[in-house]
Backbone and ligand atoms as CSV (ligand in chain L), in Angstrom:
chain,resi,resn,atom,element,x,y,z
A,1,UNK,N,N,207.411,84.898,164.618
A,1,UNK,CA,C,208.329,83.942,163.954
A,1,UNK,C,C,207.670,83.379,162.689
A,2,UNK,N,N,208.474,83.220,161.653
A,2,UNK,CA,C,207.928,82.736,160.371
A,2,UNK,C,C,207.252,81.383,160.545
A,3,UNK,N,N,206.181,81.180,159.786
A,3,UNK,CA,C,205.443,79.928,159.854
A,3,UNK,C,C,206.338,78.718,159.566
A,4,UNK,N,N,207.222,78.880,158.561
A,4,UNK,CA,C,208.087,77.762,158.154
A,4,UNK,C,C,208.981,77.327,159.316
A,5,UNK,N,N,209.454,78.291,160.079
A,5,UNK,CA,C,210.333,77.969,161.208
A,5,UNK,C,C,209.549,77.243,162.300
A,6,UNK,N,N,208.358,77.740,162.570
A,6,UNK,CA,C,207.490,77.102,163.566
A,6,UNK,C,C,207.144,75.661,163.151
A,7,UNK,N,N,206.891,75.506,161.882
A,7,UNK,CA,C,206.518,74.186,161.360
A,7,UNK,C,C,207.690,73.213,161.506
A,8,UNK,N,N,208.890,73.727,161.229
A,8,UNK,CA,C,210.094,72.904,161.356
A,8,UNK,C,C,210.283,72.473,162.811
A,9,UNK,N,N,210.134,73.421,163.723
A,9,UNK,CA,C,210.272,73.106,165.154
A,9,UNK,C,C,209.222,72.072,165.566
A,10,UNK,N,N,208.000,72.295,165.111
A,10,UNK,CA,C,206.907,71.383,165.464
A,10,UNK,C,C,207.179,69.962,164.986
A,11,UNK,N,N,207.729,69.845,163.763
A,11,UNK,CA,C,208.015,68.514,163.209
A,11,UNK,C,C,209.147,67.843,163.978
A,12,UNK,N,N,210.197,68.594,164.278
A,12,UNK,CA,C,211.338,68.023,165.002
A,12,UNK,C,C,210.934,67.601,166.418
A,13,UNK,N,N,210.065,68.398,167.038
A,13,UNK,CA,C,209.660,68.118,168.417
A,13,UNK,C,C,208.834,66.838,168.525
A,14,UNK,N,N,208.357,66.343,167.397
A,14,UNK,CA,C,207.578,65.094,167.439
A,14,UNK,C,C,208.474,63.866,167.442
A,15,UNK,N,N,209.766,64.053,167.216
A,15,UNK,CA,C,210.679,62.906,167.229
A,15,UNK,C,C,210.903,62.455,168.669
A,16,UNK,N,N,211.141,61.144,168.875
A,16,UNK,CA,C,211.305,60.655,170.250
A,16,UNK,C,C,212.525,61.273,170.921
A,17,UNK,N,N,212.350,61.652,172.157
A,17,UNK,CA,C,213.466,62.176,172.943
A,17,UNK,C,C,213.802,63.626,172.660
A,18,UNK,N,N,213.028,64.266,171.790
A,18,UNK,CA,C,213.303,65.668,171.461
A,18,UNK,C,C,212.218,66.553,172.068
A,19,UNK,N,N,212.614,67.402,172.962
A,19,UNK,CA,C,211.658,68.330,173.557
A,19,UNK,C,C,211.610,69.613,172.738
A,20,UNK,N,N,210.741,70.496,173.138
A,20,UNK,CA,C,210.554,71.767,172.430
A,20,UNK,C,C,211.867,72.567,172.336
A,21,UNK,N,N,212.575,72.621,173.450
A,21,UNK,CA,C,213.809,73.410,173.502
A,21,UNK,C,C,214.864,72.859,172.540
A,22,UNK,N,N,215.035,71.533,172.539
A,22,UNK,CA,C,216.004,70.907,171.630
A,22,UNK,C,C,215.584,71.120,170.184
A,23,UNK,N,N,214.284,71.017,169.928
A,23,UNK,CA,C,213.781,71.191,168.561
A,23,UNK,C,C,214.085,72.597,168.059
A,24,UNK,N,N,213.969,73.574,168.940
A,24,UNK,CA,C,214.290,74.958,168.549
A,24,UNK,C,C,215.754,75.094,168.186
A,25,UNK,N,N,216.611,74.473,169.011
A,25,UNK,CA,C,218.054,74.548,168.729
A,25,UNK,C,C,218.393,73.861,167.413
A,26,UNK,N,N,217.769,72.705,167.167
A,26,UNK,CA,C,218.010,71.978,165.917
A,26,UNK,C,C,217.559,72.804,164.714
A,27,UNK,N,N,216.361,73.374,164.823
A,27,UNK,CA,C,215.808,74.146,163.708
A,27,UNK,C,C,216.705,75.339,163.392
A,28,UNK,N,N,217.166,75.984,164.450
A,28,UNK,CA,C,218.041,77.143,164.273
A,28,UNK,C,C,219.323,76.734,163.549
A,29,UNK,N,N,219.919,75.637,164.005
A,29,UNK,CA,C,221.162,75.163,163.391
A,29,UNK,C,C,220.943,74.791,161.924
A,30,UNK,N,N,219.812,74.177,161.640
A,30,UNK,CA,C,219.519,73.781,160.257
A,30,UNK,C,C,219.428,75.008,159.341
A,31,UNK,N,N,218.814,76.064,159.835
A,31,UNK,CA,C,218.670,77.262,159.002
A,31,UNK,C,C,220.010,77.975,158.850
A,32,UNK,N,N,220.766,78.038,159.955
A,32,UNK,CA,C,222.084,78.689,159.895
A,32,UNK,C,C,223.009,77.926,158.948
A,33,UNK,N,N,222.965,76.599,159.031
A,33,UNK,CA,C,223.819,75.754,158.175
A,33,UNK,C,C,223.008,75.216,156.995
A,34,UNK,N,N,222.262,76.095,156.379
A,34,UNK,CA,C,221.339,75.662,155.335
A,34,UNK,C,C,222.048,74.924,154.191
A,35,UNK,N,N,223.164,75.481,153.730
A,35,UNK,CA,C,223.832,74.926,152.553
A,35,UNK,C,C,224.364,73.515,152.809
A,36,UNK,N,N,224.758,73.231,154.029
A,36,UNK,CA,C,225.355,71.913,154.288
A,36,UNK,C,C,224.370,71.008,155.041
A,37,UNK,N,N,224.101,71.370,156.283
A,37,UNK,CA,C,223.289,70.506,157.153
A,37,UNK,C,C,221.869,70.286,156.632
A,38,UNK,N,N,221.194,71.378,156.297
A,38,UNK,CA,C,219.796,71.255,155.882
A,38,UNK,C,C,219.676,70.475,154.564
A,39,UNK,N,N,220.569,70.790,153.623
A,39,UNK,CA,C,220.531,70.095,152.324
A,39,UNK,C,C,220.831,68.601,152.508
A,40,UNK,N,N,221.796,68.304,153.382
A,40,UNK,CA,C,222.180,66.909,153.614
A,40,UNK,C,C,221.028,66.125,154.255
A,41,UNK,N,N,220.390,66.756,155.228
A,41,UNK,CA,C,219.258,66.115,155.901
A,41,UNK,C,C,218.105,65.921,154.922
A,42,UNK,N,N,217.892,66.924,154.096
A,42,UNK,CA,C,216.834,66.854,153.089
A,42,UNK,C,C,217.060,65.664,152.160
A,43,UNK,N,N,218.309,65.492,151.702
A,43,UNK,CA,C,218.635,64.382,150.796
A,43,UNK,C,C,218.461,63.042,151.500
A,44,UNK,N,N,218.898,62.981,152.773
A,44,UNK,CA,C,218.794,61.729,153.530
A,44,UNK,C,C,217.331,61.358,153.766
A,45,UNK,N,N,216.504,62.365,154.032
A,45,UNK,CA,C,215.078,62.109,154.263
A,45,UNK,C,C,214.403,61.601,152.988
A,46,UNK,N,N,214.756,62.222,151.864
A,46,UNK,CA,C,214.180,61.793,150.584
A,46,UNK,C,C,214.598,60.359,150.265
A,47,UNK,N,N,215.881,60.071,150.517
A,47,UNK,CA,C,216.408,58.735,150.245
A,47,UNK,C,C,215.703,57.702,151.122
A,48,UNK,N,N,215.547,58.030,152.411
A,48,UNK,CA,C,214.875,57.113,153.342
A,48,UNK,C,C,213.422,56.909,152.933
A,49,UNK,N,N,212.783,57.981,152.536
A,49,UNK,CA,C,211.378,57.896,152.133
A,49,UNK,C,C,211.219,56.983,150.918
A,50,UNK,N,N,212.192,57.062,150.000
A,50,UNK,CA,C,212.087,56.284,148.774
A,50,UNK,C,C,212.553,54.847,148.901
A,51,UNK,N,N,213.413,54.568,149.880
A,51,UNK,CA,C,214.028,53.237,149.877
A,51,UNK,C,C,213.786,52.407,151.131
A,52,UNK,N,N,213.286,53.010,152.216
A,52,UNK,CA,C,213.120,52.244,153.452
A,52,UNK,C,C,211.645,52.052,153.804
A,53,UNK,N,N,211.329,50.860,154.274
A,53,UNK,CA,C,209.972,50.584,154.765
A,53,UNK,C,C,210.087,49.718,156.019
A,54,UNK,N,N,208.979,49.551,156.707
A,54,UNK,CA,C,208.925,48.556,157.771
A,54,UNK,C,C,208.451,47.250,157.126
A,55,UNK,N,N,209.141,46.163,157.416
A,55,UNK,CA,C,208.807,44.853,156.848
A,55,UNK,C,C,207.315,44.565,157.062
A,56,UNK,N,N,206.651,44.129,156.011
A,56,UNK,CA,C,205.203,43.914,156.092
A,56,UNK,C,C,204.853,42.735,156.994
A,57,UNK,N,N,205.843,41.892,157.318
A,57,UNK,CA,C,205.576,40.745,158.191
A,57,UNK,C,C,205.958,41.057,159.640
A,58,UNK,N,N,207.235,41.406,159.873
A,58,UNK,CA,C,207.689,41.565,161.262
A,58,UNK,C,C,207.770,43.017,161.722
A,59,UNK,N,N,207.857,43.948,160.782
A,59,UNK,CA,C,207.939,45.356,161.161
A,59,UNK,C,C,209.346,45.915,161.215
A,60,UNK,N,N,210.371,45.068,161.005
A,60,UNK,CA,C,211.755,45.563,161.035
A,60,UNK,C,C,211.992,46.519,159.876
A,61,UNK,N,N,212.955,47.422,160.052
A,61,UNK,CA,C,213.310,48.335,158.970
A,61,UNK,C,C,213.992,47.529,157.865
A,62,UNK,N,N,213.550,47.721,156.637
A,62,UNK,CA,C,214.158,47.006,155.515
A,62,UNK,C,C,214.058,47.872,154.273
A,63,UNK,N,N,214.802,47.492,153.232
A,63,UNK,CA,C,214.690,48.229,151.964
A,63,UNK,C,C,213.360,47.876,151.311
A,64,UNK,N,N,212.789,48.827,150.596
A,64,UNK,CA,C,211.478,48.567,149.993
A,64,UNK,C,C,211.550,47.482,148.925
A,65,UNK,N,N,212.763,47.250,148.351
A,65,UNK,CA,C,212.881,46.175,147.364
A,65,UNK,C,C,213.242,44.854,148.040
A,66,UNK,N,N,213.190,44.823,149.381
A,66,UNK,CA,C,213.521,43.602,150.114
A,66,UNK,C,C,212.496,43.403,151.239
A,67,UNK,N,N,211.238,43.330,150.840
A,67,UNK,CA,C,210.133,43.173,151.794
A,67,UNK,C,C,209.308,41.953,151.387
A,68,UNK,N,N,209.155,40.922,152.226
A,68,UNK,CA,C,209.620,40.751,153.601
A,68,UNK,C,C,211.151,40.803,153.740
A,69,UNK,N,N,211.569,41.143,154.960
A,69,UNK,CA,C,212.982,41.395,155.230
A,69,UNK,C,C,213.818,40.106,155.249
A,70,UNK,N,N,215.135,40.274,155.402
A,70,UNK,CA,C,216.063,39.135,155.391
A,70,UNK,C,C,215.788,38.164,156.537
A,71,UNK,N,N,215.367,38.688,157.697
A,71,UNK,CA,C,215.105,37.804,158.837
A,71,UNK,C,C,213.885,36.929,158.547
A,72,UNK,N,N,212.844,37.542,157.993
A,72,UNK,CA,C,211.607,36.798,157.709
A,72,UNK,C,C,211.799,35.753,156.622
A,73,UNK,N,N,212.744,35.983,155.709
A,73,UNK,CA,C,212.911,35.058,154.583
A,73,UNK,C,C,214.093,34.116,154.777
A,74,UNK,N,N,214.812,34.235,155.889
A,74,UNK,CA,C,215.991,33.398,156.139
A,74,UNK,C,C,215.554,31.956,156.440
A,75,UNK,N,N,215.887,31.011,155.548
A,75,UNK,CA,C,215.455,29.622,155.764
A,75,UNK,C,C,216.170,28.977,156.946
A,76,UNK,N,N,217.263,29.587,157.412
A,76,UNK,CA,C,218.024,29.025,158.525
A,76,UNK,C,C,217.430,29.365,159.879
A,77,UNK,N,N,216.366,30.159,159.894
A,77,UNK,CA,C,215.759,30.528,161.170
A,77,UNK,C,C,214.468,29.736,161.362
A,78,UNK,N,N,214.102,29.556,162.635
A,78,UNK,CA,C,212.894,28.782,162.916
A,78,UNK,C,C,211.690,29.695,163.131
A,79,UNK,N,N,210.551,29.260,162.610
A,79,UNK,CA,C,209.301,29.997,162.831
A,79,UNK,C,C,208.627,29.549,164.121
A,80,UNK,N,N,209.208,28.524,164.772
A,80,UNK,CA,C,208.546,27.974,165.966
A,80,UNK,C,C,208.626,28.916,167.156
A,81,UNK,N,N,209.680,29.760,167.188
A,81,UNK,CA,C,209.798,30.725,168.279
A,81,UNK,C,C,209.646,32.132,167.709
A,82,UNK,N,N,208.680,32.865,168.226
A,82,UNK,CA,C,208.417,34.220,167.747
A,82,UNK,C,C,208.701,35.187,168.896
A,83,UNK,N,N,209.562,36.152,168.633
A,83,UNK,CA,C,209.947,37.119,169.660
A,83,UNK,C,C,209.147,38.406,169.453
A,84,UNK,N,N,208.395,38.784,170.471
A,84,UNK,CA,C,207.546,39.968,170.377
A,84,UNK,C,C,208.242,41.178,170.991
A,85,UNK,N,N,208.390,42.233,170.212
A,85,UNK,CA,C,209.012,43.467,170.708
A,85,UNK,C,C,208.064,44.637,170.494
A,86,UNK,N,N,208.379,45.754,171.154
A,86,UNK,CA,C,207.542,46.937,170.971
A,86,UNK,C,C,207.920,47.684,169.694
A,87,UNK,N,N,209.209,47.930,169.521
A,87,UNK,CA,C,209.649,48.758,168.399
A,87,UNK,C,C,210.630,48.023,167.494
A,88,UNK,N,N,210.655,48.387,166.196
A,88,UNK,CA,C,211.581,47.751,165.266
A,88,UNK,C,C,213.041,47.862,165.723
A,89,UNK,N,N,213.379,48.954,166.421
A,89,UNK,CA,C,214.751,49.134,166.893
A,89,UNK,C,C,215.181,48.024,167.839
A,90,UNK,N,N,214.199,47.460,168.570
A,90,UNK,CA,C,214.515,46.384,169.507
A,90,UNK,C,C,214.974,45.129,168.763
A,91,UNK,N,N,214.486,44.949,167.528
A,91,UNK,CA,C,214.902,43.793,166.727
A,91,UNK,C,C,216.401,43.890,166.449
A,92,UNK,N,N,216.851,45.088,166.110
A,92,UNK,CA,C,218.275,45.287,165.834
A,92,UNK,C,C,219.106,44.973,167.069
A,93,UNK,N,N,218.624,45.400,168.238
A,93,UNK,CA,C,219.363,45.165,169.482
A,93,UNK,C,C,219.473,43.670,169.770
A,94,UNK,N,N,218.381,42.948,169.601
A,94,UNK,CA,C,218.393,41.514,169.894
A,94,UNK,C,C,219.272,40.788,168.871
A,95,UNK,N,N,219.217,41.228,167.621
A,95,UNK,CA,C,220.073,40.619,166.601
A,95,UNK,C,C,221.549,40.804,166.968
A,96,UNK,N,N,221.875,41.955,167.522
A,96,UNK,CA,C,223.251,42.247,167.926
A,96,UNK,C,C,223.715,41.261,168.993
A,97,UNK,N,N,222.774,40.857,169.877
A,97,UNK,CA,C,223.132,39.920,170.943
A,97,UNK,C,C,223.523,38.571,170.340
A,98,UNK,N,N,222.984,38.259,169.156
A,98,UNK,CA,C,223.443,37.095,168.399
A,98,UNK,C,C,223.053,35.729,168.939
A,99,UNK,N,N,222.062,35.637,169.820
A,99,UNK,CA,C,221.722,34.324,170.386
A,99,UNK,C,C,220.334,33.846,169.954
A,100,UNK,N,N,219.581,34.696,169.282
A,100,UNK,CA,C,218.202,34.332,168.946
A,100,UNK,C,C,218.093,33.935,167.473
A,101,UNK,N,N,217.546,32.743,167.208
A,101,UNK,CA,C,217.454,32.251,165.830
A,101,UNK,C,C,216.006,32.044,165.384
A,102,UNK,N,N,215.072,32.653,166.097
A,102,UNK,CA,C,213.676,32.568,165.672
A,102,UNK,C,C,213.313,33.787,164.839
A,103,UNK,N,N,212.038,34.107,164.824
A,103,UNK,CA,C,211.598,35.273,164.056
A,103,UNK,C,C,210.999,36.320,164.996
A,104,UNK,N,N,210.666,37.478,164.437
A,104,UNK,CA,C,210.232,38.619,165.254
A,104,UNK,C,C,208.861,39.131,164.845
A,105,UNK,N,N,208.274,39.862,165.794
A,105,UNK,CA,C,207.058,40.607,165.483
A,105,UNK,C,C,207.084,41.896,166.305
A,106,UNK,N,N,207.047,43.013,165.617
A,106,UNK,CA,C,207.033,44.291,166.325
A,106,UNK,C,C,205.604,44.816,166.431
A,107,UNK,N,N,205.226,45.190,167.644
A,107,UNK,CA,C,203.877,45.726,167.868
A,107,UNK,C,C,203.733,47.152,167.360
A,108,UNK,N,N,204.851,47.838,167.204
A,108,UNK,CA,C,204.886,49.261,166.840
A,108,UNK,C,C,204.357,50.132,167.981
A,109,UNK,N,N,204.759,49.789,169.192
A,109,UNK,CA,C,204.375,50.593,170.347
A,109,UNK,C,C,203.847,49.723,171.471
A,110,UNK,N,N,203.205,50.335,172.435
A,110,UNK,CA,C,202.596,49.606,173.550
A,110,UNK,C,C,201.279,50.292,173.897
A,111,UNK,N,N,200.430,49.539,174.553
A,111,UNK,CA,C,199.135,50.099,174.937
A,111,UNK,C,C,199.354,51.322,175.835
A,112,UNK,N,N,198.721,52.409,175.486
A,112,UNK,CA,C,198.892,53.646,176.249
A,112,UNK,C,C,197.625,54.488,176.114
A,113,UNK,N,N,196.608,54.151,176.927
A,113,UNK,CA,C,195.325,54.857,176.828
A,113,UNK,C,C,195.474,56.370,176.956
A,114,UNK,N,N,196.436,56.794,177.796
A,114,UNK,CA,C,196.650,58.236,177.995
A,114,UNK,C,C,197.043,58.930,176.694
A,115,UNK,N,N,197.752,58.197,175.829
A,115,UNK,CA,C,198.201,58.776,174.562
A,115,UNK,C,C,197.353,58.314,173.384
A,116,UNK,N,N,196.208,57.744,173.703
A,116,UNK,CA,C,195.294,57.335,172.636
A,116,UNK,C,C,195.749,56.115,171.859
A,117,UNK,N,N,196.643,55.319,172.438
A,117,UNK,CA,C,197.104,54.110,171.733
A,117,UNK,C,C,196.406,52.897,172.325
A,118,UNK,N,N,195.479,52.362,171.564
A,118,UNK,CA,C,194.727,51.191,171.995
A,118,UNK,C,C,195.069,49.994,171.139
A,119,UNK,N,N,194.263,48.960,171.265
A,119,UNK,CA,C,194.516,47.704,170.555
A,119,UNK,C,C,194.582,47.923,169.041
A,120,UNK,N,N,193.704,48.788,168.533
A,120,UNK,CA,C,193.622,48.985,167.085
A,120,UNK,C,C,194.872,49.658,166.518
A,121,UNK,N,N,195.599,50.386,167.384
A,121,UNK,CA,C,196.780,51.100,166.896
A,121,UNK,C,C,198.011,50.198,166.828
A,122,UNK,N,N,197.947,49.056,167.465
A,122,UNK,CA,C,199.112,48.156,167.500
A,122,UNK,C,C,198.905,46.973,166.560
A,123,UNK,N,N,199.986,46.280,166.235
A,123,UNK,CA,C,199.893,45.150,165.308
A,123,UNK,C,C,199.606,43.862,166.091
A,124,UNK,N,N,198.443,43.863,166.769
A,124,UNK,CA,C,198.083,42.710,167.589
A,124,UNK,C,C,197.350,41.655,166.758
A,125,UNK,N,N,196.409,42.079,165.928
A,125,UNK,CA,C,195.684,41.093,165.110
A,125,UNK,C,C,196.610,40.376,164.123
A,126,UNK,N,N,197.534,41.117,163.470
A,126,UNK,CA,C,198.510,40.396,162.619
A,126,UNK,C,C,199.320,39.370,163.421
A,127,UNK,N,N,199.589,39.685,164.701
A,127,UNK,CA,C,200.307,38.737,165.561
A,127,UNK,C,C,199.493,37.462,165.766
A,128,UNK,N,N,198.207,37.652,166.058
A,128,UNK,CA,C,197.329,36.499,166.281
A,128,UNK,C,C,197.289,35.623,165.022
A,129,UNK,N,N,197.201,36.275,163.862
A,129,UNK,CA,C,197.155,35.516,162.602
A,129,UNK,C,C,198.462,34.762,162.362
A,130,UNK,N,N,199.592,35.410,162.674
A,130,UNK,CA,C,200.884,34.744,162.456
A,130,UNK,C,C,201.026,33.526,163.359
A,131,UNK,N,N,200.605,33.667,164.611
A,131,UNK,CA,C,200.730,32.549,165.545
A,131,UNK,C,C,199.951,31.347,165.032
A,132,UNK,N,N,198.776,31.634,164.450
A,132,UNK,CA,C,197.947,30.535,163.935
A,132,UNK,C,C,198.515,29.936,162.660
A,133,UNK,N,N,199.028,30.791,161.774
A,133,UNK,CA,C,199.382,30.304,160.435
A,133,UNK,C,C,200.826,29.842,160.296
A,134,UNK,N,N,201.710,30.277,161.214
A,134,UNK,CA,C,203.123,29.956,161.018
A,134,UNK,C,C,203.614,28.827,161.919
A,135,UNK,N,N,202.701,28.190,162.627
A,135,UNK,CA,C,203.122,27.073,163.471
A,135,UNK,C,C,203.989,27.502,164.642
A,136,UNK,N,N,203.673,28.656,165.236
A,136,UNK,CA,C,204.464,29.166,166.360
A,136,UNK,C,C,204.196,28.320,167.608
A,137,UNK,N,N,205.270,27.845,168.248
A,137,UNK,CA,C,205.119,27.039,169.468
A,137,UNK,C,C,205.459,27.831,170.725
A,138,UNK,N,N,206.300,28.850,170.555
A,138,UNK,CA,C,206.673,29.668,171.717
A,138,UNK,C,C,206.650,31.142,171.342
A,139,UNK,N,N,205.987,31.934,172.190
A,139,UNK,CA,C,205.984,33.382,172.016
A,139,UNK,C,C,206.833,33.978,173.129
A,140,UNK,N,N,207.944,34.598,172.732
A,140,UNK,CA,C,208.843,35.204,173.715
A,140,UNK,C,C,208.533,36.694,173.822
A,141,UNK,N,N,208.046,37.102,174.999
A,141,UNK,CA,C,207.730,38.517,175.202
A,141,UNK,C,C,209.009,39.261,175.573
A,142,UNK,N,N,209.482,40.098,174.663
A,142,UNK,CA,C,210.685,40.901,174.934
A,142,UNK,C,C,210.266,42.367,174.945
A,143,UNK,N,N,209.361,42.671,175.882
A,143,UNK,CA,C,208.841,44.034,175.980
A,143,UNK,C,C,209.672,44.822,176.984
A,144,UNK,N,N,209.462,46.111,177.010
A,144,UNK,CA,C,210.175,46.920,177.985
A,144,UNK,C,C,209.517,46.766,179.346
A,145,UNK,N,N,210.119,47.366,180.365
A,145,UNK,CA,C,209.483,47.298,181.675
A,145,UNK,C,C,208.749,48.604,181.922
A,146,UNK,N,N,207.785,48.557,182.819
A,146,UNK,CA,C,206.965,49.737,183.070
A,146,UNK,C,C,205.503,49.346,183.043
A,147,UNK,N,N,204.672,50.226,183.560
A,147,UNK,CA,C,203.251,49.922,183.709
A,147,UNK,C,C,202.594,49.611,182.364
A,148,UNK,N,N,202.862,50.458,181.366
A,148,UNK,CA,C,202.215,50.269,180.058
A,148,UNK,C,C,202.698,49.000,179.366
A,149,UNK,N,N,204.001,48.728,179.456
A,149,UNK,CA,C,204.531,47.517,178.814
A,149,UNK,C,C,203.993,46.272,179.507
A,150,UNK,N,N,203.902,46.323,180.847
A,150,UNK,CA,C,203.367,45.183,181.596
A,150,UNK,C,C,201.909,44.922,181.210
A,151,UNK,N,N,201.147,46.008,181.091
A,151,UNK,CA,C,199.737,45.874,180.718
A,151,UNK,C,C,199.615,45.318,179.302
A,152,UNK,N,N,200.517,45.739,178.433
A,152,UNK,CA,C,200.512,45.244,177.052
A,152,UNK,C,C,200.792,43.740,177.044
A,153,UNK,N,N,201.787,43.326,177.838
A,153,UNK,CA,C,202.131,41.908,177.918
A,153,UNK,C,C,200.968,41.074,178.436
A,154,UNK,N,N,200.289,41.602,179.467
A,154,UNK,CA,C,199.150,40.876,180.045
A,154,UNK,C,C,198.023,40.759,179.024
A,155,UNK,N,N,197.782,41.821,178.292
A,155,UNK,CA,C,196.723,41.788,177.278
A,155,UNK,C,C,197.053,40.759,176.195
A,156,UNK,N,N,198.313,40.777,175.747
A,156,UNK,CA,C,198.744,39.843,174.686
A,156,UNK,C,C,198.577,38.400,175.171
A,157,UNK,N,N,198.968,38.139,176.414
A,157,UNK,CA,C,198.860,36.762,176.943
A,157,UNK,C,C,197.408,36.280,176.881
A,158,UNK,N,N,196.481,37.156,177.273
A,158,UNK,CA,C,195.060,36.788,177.226
A,158,UNK,C,C,194.583,36.605,175.789
A,159,UNK,N,N,195.047,37.491,174.920
A,159,UNK,CA,C,194.528,37.526,173.551
A,159,UNK,C,C,195.020,36.333,172.724
A,160,UNK,N,N,196.279,35.950,172.900
A,160,UNK,CA,C,196.841,34.924,172.011
A,160,UNK,C,C,196.822,33.529,172.627
A,161,UNK,N,N,196.417,33.452,173.883
A,161,UNK,CA,C,196.446,32.156,174.556
A,161,UNK,C,C,195.827,31.067,173.696
A,162,UNK,N,N,196.599,30.082,173.346
A,162,UNK,CA,C,196.097,28.981,172.523
A,162,UNK,C,C,196.693,27.697,173.062
A,163,UNK,N,N,195.942,26.586,172.966
A,163,UNK,CA,C,196.475,25.331,173.469
A,163,UNK,C,C,197.797,25.007,172.765
A,164,UNK,N,N,198.779,24.625,173.540
A,164,UNK,CA,C,200.052,24.231,172.929
A,164,UNK,C,C,201.018,25.383,172.714
A,165,UNK,N,N,200.547,26.616,172.929
A,165,UNK,CA,C,201.456,27.760,172.749
A,165,UNK,C,C,202.116,28.092,174.087
A,166,UNK,N,N,203.447,28.012,174.120
A,166,UNK,CA,C,204.183,28.411,175.321
A,166,UNK,C,C,204.432,29.910,175.242
A,167,UNK,N,N,204.283,30.578,176.366
A,167,UNK,CA,C,204.597,32.007,176.399
A,167,UNK,C,C,205.719,32.202,177.416
A,168,UNK,N,N,206.770,32.876,176.998
A,168,UNK,CA,C,207.902,33.097,177.890
A,168,UNK,C,C,208.249,34.578,177.910
A,169,UNK,N,N,209.085,34.946,178.843
A,169,UNK,CA,C,209.542,36.331,178.918
A,169,UNK,C,C,211.040,36.333,179.203
A,170,UNK,N,N,211.662,37.474,179.008
A,170,UNK,CA,C,213.093,37.576,179.269
A,170,UNK,C,C,213.366,37.251,180.729
A,171,UNK,N,N,214.582,36.758,181.008
A,171,UNK,CA,C,214.949,36.388,182.367
A,171,UNK,C,C,214.808,37.572,183.313
A,172,UNK,N,N,214.489,37.242,184.556
A,172,UNK,CA,C,214.470,38.275,185.593
A,172,UNK,C,C,215.909,38.704,185.884
A,173,UNK,N,N,216.057,39.678,186.752
A,173,UNK,CA,C,217.396,40.090,187.138
A,173,UNK,C,C,217.919,41.229,186.279
A,174,UNK,N,N,217.075,41.737,185.392
A,174,UNK,CA,C,217.497,42.885,184.600
A,174,UNK,C,C,217.471,44.123,185.496
A,175,UNK,N,N,218.304,45.089,185.205
A,175,UNK,CA,C,218.311,46.292,186.038
A,175,UNK,C,C,216.915,46.909,186.112
A,176,UNK,N,N,216.562,47.392,187.303
A,176,UNK,CA,C,215.240,47.985,187.502
A,176,UNK,C,C,215.052,49.170,186.566
A,177,UNK,N,N,213.883,49.232,185.973
A,177,UNK,CA,C,213.574,50.360,185.100
A,177,UNK,C,C,214.143,50.218,183.705
A,178,UNK,N,N,214.823,49.094,183.456
A,178,UNK,CA,C,215.381,48.933,182.123
A,178,UNK,C,C,214.441,48.094,181.284
A,179,UNK,N,N,214.675,48.088,180.039
A,179,UNK,CA,C,213.901,47.245,179.143
A,179,UNK,C,C,214.796,46.911,177.988
A,180,UNK,N,N,214.231,46.227,177.008
A,180,UNK,CA,C,215.018,45.804,175.862
A,180,UNK,C,C,215.821,46.955,175.269
A,181,UNK,N,N,215.176,48.102,175.160
A,181,UNK,CA,C,215.814,49.232,174.475
A,181,UNK,C,C,217.036,49.775,175.206
A,182,UNK,N,N,217.199,49.400,176.470
A,182,UNK,CA,C,218.270,50.013,177.255
A,182,UNK,C,C,219.378,49.039,177.624
A,183,UNK,N,N,219.272,47.796,177.156
A,183,UNK,CA,C,220.253,46.798,177.576
A,183,UNK,C,C,221.418,46.711,176.608
A,184,UNK,N,N,222.601,46.361,177.152
A,184,UNK,CA,C,223.712,46.078,176.255
A,184,UNK,C,C,223.507,44.671,175.698
A,185,UNK,N,N,224.213,44.356,174.625
A,185,UNK,CA,C,223.912,43.115,173.916
A,185,UNK,C,C,224.259,41.870,174.732
A,186,UNK,N,N,225.264,41.943,175.600
A,186,UNK,CA,C,225.622,40.768,176.409
A,186,UNK,C,C,224.503,40.443,177.404
A,187,UNK,N,N,224.039,41.482,178.110
A,187,UNK,CA,C,222.959,41.293,179.085
A,187,UNK,C,C,221.699,40.798,178.389
A,188,UNK,N,N,221.428,41.382,177.234
A,188,UNK,CA,C,220.240,41.004,176.472
A,188,UNK,C,C,220.342,39.552,176.017
A,189,UNK,N,N,221.521,39.158,175.572
A,189,UNK,CA,C,221.734,37.777,175.144
A,189,UNK,C,C,221.482,36.802,176.275
A,190,UNK,N,N,221.973,37.135,177.477
A,190,UNK,CA,C,221.766,36.259,178.648
A,190,UNK,C,C,220.290,36.198,179.008
A,191,UNK,N,N,219.616,37.350,178.904
A,191,UNK,CA,C,218.189,37.405,179.265
A,191,UNK,C,C,217.365,36.545,178.310
A,192,UNK,N,N,217.802,36.455,177.062
A,192,UNK,CA,C,217.067,35.622,176.091
A,192,UNK,C,C,217.341,34.152,176.368
A,193,UNK,N,N,218.626,33.809,176.591
A,193,UNK,CA,C,218.965,32.413,176.856
A,193,UNK,C,C,218.315,31.917,178.139
A,194,UNK,N,N,218.167,32.829,179.122
A,194,UNK,CA,C,217.598,32.429,180.406
A,194,UNK,C,C,216.120,32.712,180.497
A,195,UNK,N,N,215.445,32.795,179.362
A,195,UNK,CA,C,214.021,33.171,179.389
A,195,UNK,C,C,213.196,32.154,180.162
A,196,UNK,N,N,212.073,32.661,180.710
A,196,UNK,CA,C,211.262,31.824,181.607
A,196,UNK,C,C,209.834,31.732,181.122
A,197,UNK,N,N,209.264,30.554,181.285
A,197,UNK,CA,C,207.863,30.355,180.900
A,197,UNK,C,C,206.964,31.134,181.843
A,198,UNK,N,N,205.885,31.692,181.335
A,198,UNK,CA,C,204.927,32.393,182.203
A,198,UNK,C,C,203.519,31.882,181.909
L,1,ZN,ZN,ZN,210.551,40.913,158.500
């Protein structure tokens, strides 16, 4: 098989939720529909590369000419409550729920020694600095459920523990095995309103 095709499959297979088999099917379709699909994807990728970044403060997706993002610069939001999420996509989900008026911080993943993701790979030190400099009074852990997410939460609690800082988590009662990324906005909204101190 041509190197270019293998390279395309390899790149697609690195996307979340895409296995080798799906990547092969995608690559095949892209080559077959070269004039339409491949060109369109190429243009969209170039556009995204040129205009989208992760906010330098919270990590949310934003335009490169609007960094820090709208949430970080919104004077109507409070810096006293900081919501910690794993991925920028979780910020969008919580915003959809429409009940949270604080600010966000995305770790860009979770601790996963098996996959080589340690403390240095996550945005933990920037979190510690923000808590100190922005007058944060409550840190709301809105992490996913699972062994790695739980371990990440425990590590963060130890690392950021400061006098006067309340640490809370989403309400219990969420479906087993679910996390922020899998909740509908109503359930997520209730989980935020019913958050509990830990
Ligand atoms: Zn931001």
